[in-house]
ZALO-940172 format. One record per atom (N, C-alpha, C, CB): residue in one letter; x, y, z. Coordinates in steps of 0.2 Angstrom, whole numbers, plus 5000, padded with zeros to 4 digits. Glycine has a CB too. Layout:
! ZALO-940172
AXYZ...
END
This chain:
! ZALO-940172
M489950224850M490250194855M490550214861M490550174854L490450184868L490650244875L491250234875L490350214884R491850284876R492250304876R492550314885R492250354872V492850264889V492850294896V493550294897V492450244901A493850324901A494650334904A494350304914A494950454904V494950254913V495250224921V495750274921V495450134921V495650314928V496350324931V496550294937V496450394932G497250254935G497250224940G497650134937G496450244944S498050104937S497950054934S498149974939S498250074928G497850014946G497949964953G497349914950G497750024963P497149864955P496849814956P496049854954P496949764965S495849914959S495349934957S495149964950S495349974960G495750014947G495750014941G495649944935G496350044941V496049904935V495949854932V495249814931V496349824934Y494849814938Y494349794937Y493749824936Y494249774940A493749874937A493349934933A493449914927A493450024933A493749934924A494049914916A493649844914A495049914916Q493849804917Q493449704916Q492849734916Q493549624923T492549764921T491849774921T491649794914T491649814927L491849854915L491649874908L491649844903L491949924905V492249824898V492149804893V491649724891V492949804893E491649674899E491149634901E490549614900E491149644904Q490449674902Q489449684902Q489349684896Q489049754906R488749674895R488349674888R487649734887R487949594887E487549754892E487149794892E487149874888E486949794898V487949874887V487949944882V488549914878V488050034885P488249904872P489149874868P489549924866P488949844859G490049884864G490449934862G491049994866G490049974858V490949954870V491350014876V492149994875V491149984885R492550064874R493250054875R493350084881R493850084870V494050044882V494350094888V495150114887V494350054895D495250174890D495950194890D495950194899D496150264886V496450124903V496750164907V497350194907V496850124911L497250234912L497850284913L498350284921L497550374913D498950284921D499350294926D499950344925D499450224927R500050384932R500750434931R501150384931R501050484937L501250324934L502150304932L501950254925L502850234939P502550244922P502550194916P502450124916P503250194913A502450094923A502050034924A501250014928A502550004927P501049964924P500449954928P500449914933P499949934924Y499849884937Y499749864941Y499749894950Y499949814939G499949944950G499950004956G500049974963G499250034956L499749944968L500049934973L500349864973L499549944979V500049794969V500249714969V501049744966V499649644961R501349774963R501949804958R502249844966R501449884949Y502049894968Y502449944971Y502149944980Y502150034967G501849884980G501449894988G501549814992G500449904988V501549744988V501449714990V502249674991V500949684987A502349654999A502949644998A503549604996A503049645000P504049604992P504449554986P504349484990P505549584985D504549474995D504449384997D503849374997D504749355004H503249394997H502549384995H502349364987H502249444997E502649304984E502549304977E501949274975E503049264974K501649234980K501049224979K500649264977K500749214982I500449334981I500049384981I500249414972I500249424989K500749414974K501049444968K501149444962K501449454968S501049354961S500649324957S499949344950S500549284962L499749384956L498949404953L499249464947L498349444961T499749484948T499949534940T499749484935T501049544939G499749434934G499349364928G498649394928G499249264931N498249404933N497649424932N497749474929N497349434937L497849524933L497849594929L498049614922L498349634932R498849564920R499049574912R498449534908R499749534909S498249494910S497649464906S497149504903S497249424909V496849564909V496549614908V496549674902V496649624912L497249684904L497549754901L497649734895L498349774904E497849674893E498049654887E497349634882E498449584887D496649654882D496349644880D496249694875D495949624883E495949674868E495949734863E495449804862E496049714857R495049784867R494849834870R494849904875R494649814871I495649874878I495949894885I496549944880I496249814890R496849984884R497250014880R497550044888R496850064872F498050024887F498650034895F498950124891F499749954895L498950164895L499250224893L499750254900L498650284891G500350204901G500850264907G501250304905G501450234911N501350334911N501850384911N501250474910N502550354903V500750464912V500350514909V499850534917V499850474901E499950594919E499750624925E499250654923E500250674929V498650634930V497950664928V498050714933V497150604929G497450804930G497450844939G497950894935G498050784948N498650864936N499050904936N499350934928N499650874940G499450984925G499650994919G499250994915G500050964917P499450974910P498750994904P497950954904P499050974896L498150904908L497650844909L497150864914L497850784911T496950914914T496350954919T495650884920T496051044914S495450874926S494650844927S494350854919S494250894933A494450934917A494050954916A494050924907A494151024918R494650944908R495050914898R494750824899R496550914898M494850794903M494550734903M494250734901M494550704905L493550764902L492750754899L492750784892L492150794903E493050814890E493050844883E493350774879E493550904883L493950714881L494150674877L493650614879L495050654877Y493450604885Y493150544886Y492250554888Y493550504893H491950514887H491150514889H491050504894H490750464886A491450474899A491450454904A492250434911A491150404901V492450474914V492950444919V492950414926V493250494920V493250374926V493350314932V493850344936V493750224929Y494050384941Y494650394945Y494950314948Y494450454951C495450304949C495550254954C496250254960C495550194949V496250284960V496950344961V497050314971V496450464959G496650284973G496950254977G497150294983G497450224974A497550294989A497650334996A498350344996A497350295004A498850394994A499550414993A499850445000A499550464987R499450455004R499750475012R499550445015R499650525016D500150455020D500250395028D499850445033D501350385031R499750425037R499350475042R500150475048R498350435046T500050515051T500450555056T500250525063T500250635055L500850525068L500650485076L500550545079L501350425080G500650615076G500650675079G501150695084G500150695081I501550675086I501950665092I502550695093I501950605094P502650725097P503450775098P503950715096P503550815106G504450765090G504950725090G504950665081G504950695099E504250715079E504250645070E504450695068E503450585065E504850735071E505250765063E505750765063E505150835059L506250705067L506850685068L507050635062L506950655076A507750645061A508050605056A508150545057A508450615054G507850495054G507650405055G506750405057G508150355065V506350455056V505650435056V505550455050V505250465062H505250365048H504850395041H504350335042H505450385032S503650355037S503350305036S503350235034S503050335034A502950195036A503050115033A502950135026A502450045036T502550165023T502350185016T503050185014T501850265015A503450265016A503850265013A504550205011A503950325015F504550165018F504850085016F504750035012F504750055020V504050045011V504049995008V504150014999V503249965010S503850084999S504050114992S505050084990S503950224992W505250104994W506050104992W506250034992W506550144996Y505849984998Y506149914995Y505649894988Y506049845001S505149914986S504649884980S505149934974S503549904980G505249984974G505549994968G505150064965G505349924964H504950084969H504350134967H505150204966H503450164976P504850244959P505250254958P505350354959P505350214953D504650374966D504750414968D505150384975D504050444967A505350354978A505650334984A506150364985A505750274985G506250384991G506850404995G507250334993G506750425003S507850364999S508450295001S508450275008S509450314999F508650225009F508550215018F509550185018F507750115021D509950185022D510550165025D510450155034D511150215023L510450075034L510350035039L510750015042L510250005038G511450045039G512050025041G512250045048G512450035037G511850105052G511950125060G511250095062G512150215061V510750055059V510450065063V510249985067V509950105059R510349985074R510449935077R509749885081R511049945081S509549935083S508649915084S508049975080S508349915094A507849965077A506849965075A506349975078A506449915074V506150015078V505350015081V504950025076V505250065087V504249975073V503749985071V503150005075V503849935068V502850075073V502150065077V501750055073V501850115080G501049995075G500749985072G500549915072G500850015069A499949875071A499949795072A499449795066A499549755080G499549805060G499449795053G499449735051G499749825049N499349715042N499849675039N500449715036N499449645035V500249795035V501049825032V501649835038V500849905027A501249845046A501849835050A502249765051A501749865057V501749715050V502249645050V502549635042V501649575051D502449655037D502849665031D503249705034D502549705024V503549775036V504249815038V504449785042V504049895040T504149745045T504749715051T505049665049T504449675059R504549615046R504749545043R505449565038R503949505038I505349605034I505949625029I506449645033I505849675024L506449695039L507049725041L507449665045L507049785046A507049605048A507149555050A507549485046A506549535052R507349475040R507549455033R508149435034R507449495028G508449385031G509149375028G509349375021G509349325029V509649425018V509949435012V509749375007V510649435014P509949315009P509849265005P509349225003P510149235006E508849255007E508049235006E507749305001E507449225016L508249355002L507649414999L508049414990L507749515006E508549364990E509049384983E508549324977E510149344984P508249314979P507749274974P507149334971P507349194980T507149364974T506449434975T506649484968T506649504984D506349504966D506249564962D506549624966D505449574962M506549604973M506949694975M507449704972M507349704982P507349784971P507849814968P508549814970P507749874968Q509049814967Q509949804969Q510049854977Q510549854960P509949934973P510149954979P509749954986P510350014978A509249924986A508649884993A509249844997A507949814990L509049794990L509649744992L510349754995L509849704987G510749794993G511149804995G511349845002G511349824991A510649865005A510649915008A510549875015A510149965004L509849825015L509849785017L510349755020L509449765015A510649695015A511449695016A512049715021A511649735012D512049775021D512449805023D512149815032D512449875018S511449825031S511249825038S511449835045S511149785037G511449865048G511749845057G510949805061G511849965063V510349795057V509649805062V509749715066V508749825056R509849705072R509849675076R509149645081R510249715078T508949715083T508249705087T507549745081T508449755096V507049705081V506249735077V505949745083V505749685070T505749785083T505249785090T504649825085T505549855098M503849775084M503349805083M502849805089M502949785076V502549885089V502049895095V501549925093V502149925101A500949905095A500249925095A499849965102A499849865095R499549995102R499350035108R498749995109R499250125108R498249955106R497949925109R498049835109R497449945107G497749795114G497949735114G497949675106G497449715120P498249625110P498249595103P497349545101P498949535104S497149555104S496349555099S496149585094S495749555102Q496349625096Q495949705093Q496549725085Q496049785103A497149685087A497749695082A497149675074A498649625084K497549715068K497449705061K497849655059K497649745057F498349625060F498549595052F498249525054F499449595050T498449475048T497749445048T498549365053T497149425038T498249305052T498649255056T499049235050T498149185060K499049235045K499649195039K500149245041K499449185028E500149305040E500449365041E501049345047E500049415044L500549335052L500749345058L501349295060L500249345062R500849245056R501149175059R501949165054R500449095058E502149215050E502749195047E503049235047E502749185041L503249285054L503649305057L504049255062L503349365060G503649225065G503749175068G504449105064G502949145069T504249095056T504849055051T505349075049T504549035046L505549135052L506149175048L506949115050L506249265052P507249095046P507849075049P508049125054P508249065044G508549105058G509049135062G508749205065G509749145059V508149215065V507649265069V507449225076V506849275064G507549265083G507149235087G506049265087G507749235094I505849265089I505249315091I505049295097I504649315086R504749345101R504749355109R504049405107R505449395114A503449375114A502849405116A503049415125A502149345113D502749475126D502649465133D502049425137D502749525137A502149405139A501549345141A501149395148A502049265144A501449435152A501049485155A500849535153A501249495160E501049545146E500849595144E500249585140E501349615141L500349525137L499549505133L499349495139L499549435127A499349485143A498649465148A498349525150A498849425156L498449585149L498149665150L497549645145L498749755147D497749615138D497149615135D496649565138D497249585127P495949595139P495249525143P495249475140P494549545142A495249465135A494949435129A495349375129A495049465123Y496149415129Y496849355131Y496649315137Y497849405134A496549355142A496549315151A495749275150A496549395160D495449295149D494949275149D494549205142D494649355150P494649155145P494249095136P493649115135P494149005137A493049135140A492449145138A492449215134A492049155145A492749275137A493049335129A493249315123A493749365131A493649265124A494149255118A493649215114A494949225120A493149165116A492649145113A492149185107A492249135117A492149235111A491749295109A491849325100A491949355115L492849315101L492749345097L492849315089L493149385100P493049355083P492849335078P493549275077P492649385073A493449235073A493749175073A494649185070A493349125067A494749235065A495349275065A495849315071A495149325062A495349325076A495549355081A495949305086A494949385085R495449235087R495649185090R496249165086R495149145091R496449165081R496849095079R497549175081R496649045066N497549225079N498149275081N498049255089N497949375079L497849255095L498149245102L498149175102L497749285108E498049145099E498349065099E499349075098E497949005091V499349085091V500049095088V500449165095V499849145077L500149205097L500349245101L500649205108L499849285102R500149175111R500149135116R500849095114R499549095116G500749065111G501349015109G502249045108G501148975102W502149105107W502749135108W502949185113W502949155104A502349195118A502549215126A503049195130A502049195131G503449225131G503949205138G504649195134G503749105143G504549195126G505149185125G505349175118G505349135128P506049175112P506349155119P506849225122P506849075117E507449225126E507749275128E508049295123E508149275133P508349355123P508749385118P509449335117P508849455121G509649325112G510249295110G510249245110G510749315111G510549195113G510649135110G510649115103G510249105113G511149145099G511349105093G511249155089G510949035092R510449195089R510149205084R510449265081R509449205087E510349285074E510749355070E510049405074E510849345059R509549395073R509049445075R508449425078R509049475070E508149475083E507649455088E507049505084E507749475096V506449485084V505849525082V505449515093V505349475072G505349585092G504849575099G504249605097G505049625107L503549585101L502849615096L502649635105L502249535091R502449685106R502249725112R501649755108R502849775115F501349745116F500449795115F500349835121F499749735115C499749855120C499549925124C500049955128C499049905129L500449985120L500950035123L500750105117L502049985123R500550145118R500450215116R501050245113R500150255122P501150285109P501650325106P501650385110P501550325098V501950425114V501950475115V502650545114V501750465121E503150505113E503450555111E504050505108E503550605116V504450545102V505050525098V505650545103V505250565090L506250505101L506650535108L507350555103L506850475116G507650625104G507950615098G509050625103G507650705091G509450625099G510050645102G510250725100G510550585099P510750725102P511150795101P511350805092P511950805106D511150745089D511450745082D510650755077D511950665080G510250775080G509750735077G509350705075G509750735076R509650655078R509250585076R508850545080R509650545076V508350515079V507950495084V508650445088V507150445081R508350415093R508850375100R508350325101R509050435108G507550335103G507250305104G506450325104G507650295109M505850275107M505250315108M505150305117M504550275103R504550365117R504350355122R503550335122R504650405127F503650265128F502550255127F502250255131F502150195125E501650255135E501250255139E500950205138E501050295139R500950155143R500550085146R499950115146R500750045153T499350055141T498750085139T498250015143T498550095128A497650035144A497149985149A496649995143A496750015160P496349945145P495449975140P495049995145P494949915136D494750045140D494250085144D493450055146D494050155139G493350005143G492849985142G492250005137G492849985146R492450025132R492150055125R492450035120R492050115123G492949975119G493049945113G493850025114G492249955106G493950045118G494750085115G495150085121G494550175112V495650135124V496050115129V496250175129V496650075130T496350185138T496550235139T497450225143T495950255143G497650295143G498350305147G498450285153G498650365148T498950255155T498850225164T499350285168T499250135166G499850325165G500150375164G501050325166G499850445169A501150265167A501450245167A501850235161A501250225171H502750265158H502950265153H503350225153H503250315151E503650205147E504450165146E504550185137E504450045148D505250175138D505750205133D505950135130D506350255136V505950155122V506050085118V506750115115V505450065112E507250095116E507850105111E507650105104E508350045112A507850145098A507750145091A508150195087A507050165091Q508550175083Q508850215077Q508350215072Q509550185075L508050185069L507550175067L506750175069L507650145066V506250225068V505550215068V505150225061V505350275073L504650165059L504150185053L503750175058L504050135046R503050215055R502550205058R502050185052R502350255063S501550155054S501050115051S500350125053S501150055052V500050205054V499750185058V498850195052V500050235064G498850185046G498550195044G498650245037G498250205048Y498150255032Y498150285025Y497950355023Y497850245022L498150395020L497250435017L497550485012L496650515024G496750475009G496850495002G497150555003G496350484998V497250584995V497450644993V497050684990V497950634990P496950774990P496450784983P496850784977P495950864983L496150764973L496350774966L496250854964L495950714962P496550874959P496450964957P496050934952P497251024954G495450984956G494950994951G494450924953G495251004942L494250904958L493650844960L493550874969L494050744959P493050874969P492750884976P493350834982P491750854977F493250854986F493750814992F493550815000F494450854993D493350765002D493050785008D493950775014D492150735010P494150795017P494850795021P494750765025P495150845022A494050745028A494050695035A494150625034A493450715039T493850635028T493750535026T494350525020T492550515022G494650595019G495150575012G494850505007G495950545016T494350535005T493850534999T493550594997T493350495000V493350544991V493350584985V492150594985V493850524976P491950624990P491150624988P490750594983P491050684986H490350544986H490150494979H489350454981H491050424978A489150454976A488450424978A488550364974A487750464976A488550314975A488550254973A489150244967A487750234970G489850254968G490250304963G490150354959G490450274961R489650404959R489550454956R489750494959R488950464954V490350534957V490650584960V489850664962V491350594955V489950674967V489450734970V489950784969V489050734978R489550834968R489750914967R489150944969R490050934960A489350994975A488651024975A488250994977A488351044970G488250944981G487750894984G487150854976G487150944992R487550844970R487150834965R487650804960R486850914962A487550744957A488050704955A488350724948A487750634955S489050724945S489250734940S489250744935S489350734941A488850714930A488950704925A489650674924A488750744922G489750604922G490450574919G490650574922G490950604916E490650574928E491550564935E491250514939E491850634943Y491750474939Y491650404944Y492150404950Y491650334939V492050364955V492750344958V492750274958V492750384965A493250244962A492850154963A493750164969A492850064952G493750124970G494350104976G494350144981G495150114974W495150134986W495050184989W494950264991W495250184991I495050294985I494750374985I494050374984I495050424978K493750304983K493050314985K492850284992K492550284980R492950244995R492950195002R493250225004R493050135003G493950255007G494350245012G494850185012G493950255017P495650195015P495950115014P495650075018P496750105017T495350035017T494849955019T494949935014T493949955022G495049875016G494749795014G495349795010G493849785010V495449705008V496249705002V495849694997V496949635001I496349654994I496449674985I495649644983I497349614980G495549594985G494749584982G494149604984G494649514983T494349644988T493849714990T493649764984T494349764996N494049754979N494149804974N493749794970N494749804971R493449734969R493149694965R492349724965R493349624966P492049724971P491249734971P491249824970P490749694978C491849844972C491749894974C491949934967C492049904980A492149904960A492349954954A491549904951A493349934949K491249854955K490749844949K489949904953K490549724949E490049924959E489549964959E489650024956E489349974963T490150054956T490550114951T490250104944T491350104951V490550044940V490250044932V489550024932V490749994927S489150004936S488450004937S488150064936S488349974944S488450114942S488050164940S488350224934S487950194947L488850204929L489050234924L488450194920L489750224921L488550114917L488050114912L487350134914L488150044910Q487050144918Q486550174920Q486450254918Q486450174927D487150264916D487050344914D487050324908D487650404916A487450274905A487850294898A487550304892A488350234896G486750314892G486450334888G486350384885G486150334890A486350444891A486450524892A487350534890A486350544901L487750474891L488450524890L488550484884L489150524898A488450444879A488650414874A488450484870A488250344873R487950534872R487750574865R488150654866R486750604865R488550624870R488850704869R489550664863R489250764879D489750724859D490250694852D490850714854D490150724842L491350684853L492050684856L492450694847L492250604862S492850734850S493450734843S494050684844S493950814843G494050634841G494650604839G494750564842G495050624839D495350524842D495550464846D496250534855D496250394838P495950514861P496050534865P496950534865P495750504870L497250484864L498050494861L498250534858L498350454858D498050564853D498250604848D498250674853D497950594841A497650674855A497550744860A498150754864A496950734866L498250674868L498950684876L499650714871L499250574882R499750664868R500450694861R500250754862R500550664851A499750774857A499950864856A499850904864A499150894849A499750884869A499850934875A500650924876A499350924882G500950874873G501650864876G501950814881G501750914879L501450774883L501450694886L501750644881L500750664887H502050614883H502450544881H501950494885H503250534884P501350444882P501150374884P501650314883P500550354881V501650304889V501850234886V501550194887V502450214887E501350154881E500750114879E501250024881E500350134870W500550004879W500749924882W501349884880W500249874880P501549894873P502449874872P502949904876P502849894864G502849974878G503450014881G503149964886G503450094881W502749924891W502749904897W503149844896W502149914900L503049814891L503249744889L504249754887L502749714882S504449824885S505249824885S505349824891S505549904881I505049864897I505249874903I505249814907I504849914906E504849774907E504849694908E505449664906E504349664904A505749664899A506349654896A506949664900A506349694892A506849724900A507349764903A507349764910A507349834902E506849724913E507049694922E507249644921E506349684928A507049584917A507349534916A508049534915A507149504911E508349564909E509049564909E509449574914E509249604906L509049654917L509549664924L509749614929L509249714928G509349584929G509149544935G509649464932G508249534937R509749444925R510249404922R510949424923R510049404914S510949494924S511549544924S511749524930S511549624924L511549514937L511449514943L511549444946L510749534944G511349384940G511549354946G510749304948G511849424952R510249374946R509549364949R509049334944R509349434953R508349334949R507949324945R507749414942R507249284948S507149384937S507049464937S507149524942S506349484935V507249584943V507549654947V507249694944V508349674949K506949754951K506549794945K507049864947K505549814947I506949894938I507249974938I506950014945I506950004930P507050074949P506950104953P506850174952P507150084957D507150184945D507150284945D506650284940D507950344941W506650364940W506350364933W506650364924W505850414935P507250384926P507650374919P507850304916P508350414921G507850274921G507850204920G507350184915G507750174926L506650194919L506050174916L505950204911L505550184919R506050244910R505650294904R506350264898R505550404905A506950264901A507250244894A507250174892A508050254895A506850134896A506750064896A506050044890A506650034904A505750104891A505050104888A505150154882A504450114894G505850154881G506250194873G505850254872G506250154863L505650284878L505650364879L506450384879L505250394887A506350464876A507250494876A507150514882A507550554871
END
């Protein structure tokens, strides 16, 4: 029997586990899916916006995999730090597949970024998604927010800031986050990109959703959009991918209006061709605005500064400019790419494949693609593992890894413990007159799972 550990219970980890138990080349594979958190599903639980219920419904597919009798979920188990080192993992399992994602956000690298009120979009998403490591946000003193970035995460945080609380109450958003949004003073949200609209990374579906928010006006500047040659030139637009063309048409419909006010509760502005150069602070050490430099196409697919500057008011700045992987203790790491060096998923140490160690997901390929991209990525890694299975299985293992984890002082949350967390969250929602509501803190999650 081949015993495999998958570290990480997000989509890449679950797809790896599923591929392992459903393949027929190597019979009798058993998989433990380990996660630092007591709850499974990774970014589907803690990264997908709570008002995107269709995407969140993917948890049903992940659940069916984790309920397979050949797969065991072990939450509340941290790999790499403490007793469960990478070397120890290879003593407990024939093979280990690391699917730990990219946990760090990129910074802007500009003066003033350390001011109070400047945060990563990642931190904001973690907060409203109920991640137990998340901090808190007080939005009462915020009138204007700036979101730097032009991807789907930037659109998500813009939408959540602009949405009314009645639309969020039916979601599983934690009660403290919902209360903070109810008390929010935000009236203007400005999403800013350094390049033109044809180069934005958001999807048309996400973009259009901004224009459907009740009580929210949306505006794009026609002259600013026209700085993008593909926006102004039909021939250039025709050469774009279909998704980019659709984005331009949506933005064209928003160009020039509506003007601020008009009885709307909040305004969303979409700005382009502006590069952040400084976060402006007040005497209290808090952010009061951002300074941007106007950009222009450089003819090589990028942009260059023009020397013209513009200041935008903000008491909250959220940067959404990408993610980076973080080093895993005991594994090699390439800081330039934020990934673990690999060959077709096999971890590479000193130029050679390391027996029994594999990677999949963002820690393998970088933070690219959508949720579905993780499936072929995991399949490639599992294919490499299965090719190595004959040599890996010759190693004798001692006993059940679960016993070793407990002997090391760890307290794994197995699948029944996760079901207890689900039940506690459903009860919490009922007590608040809502649907299931996430428990957003470590003590609450551990107590719900039955841990002392």
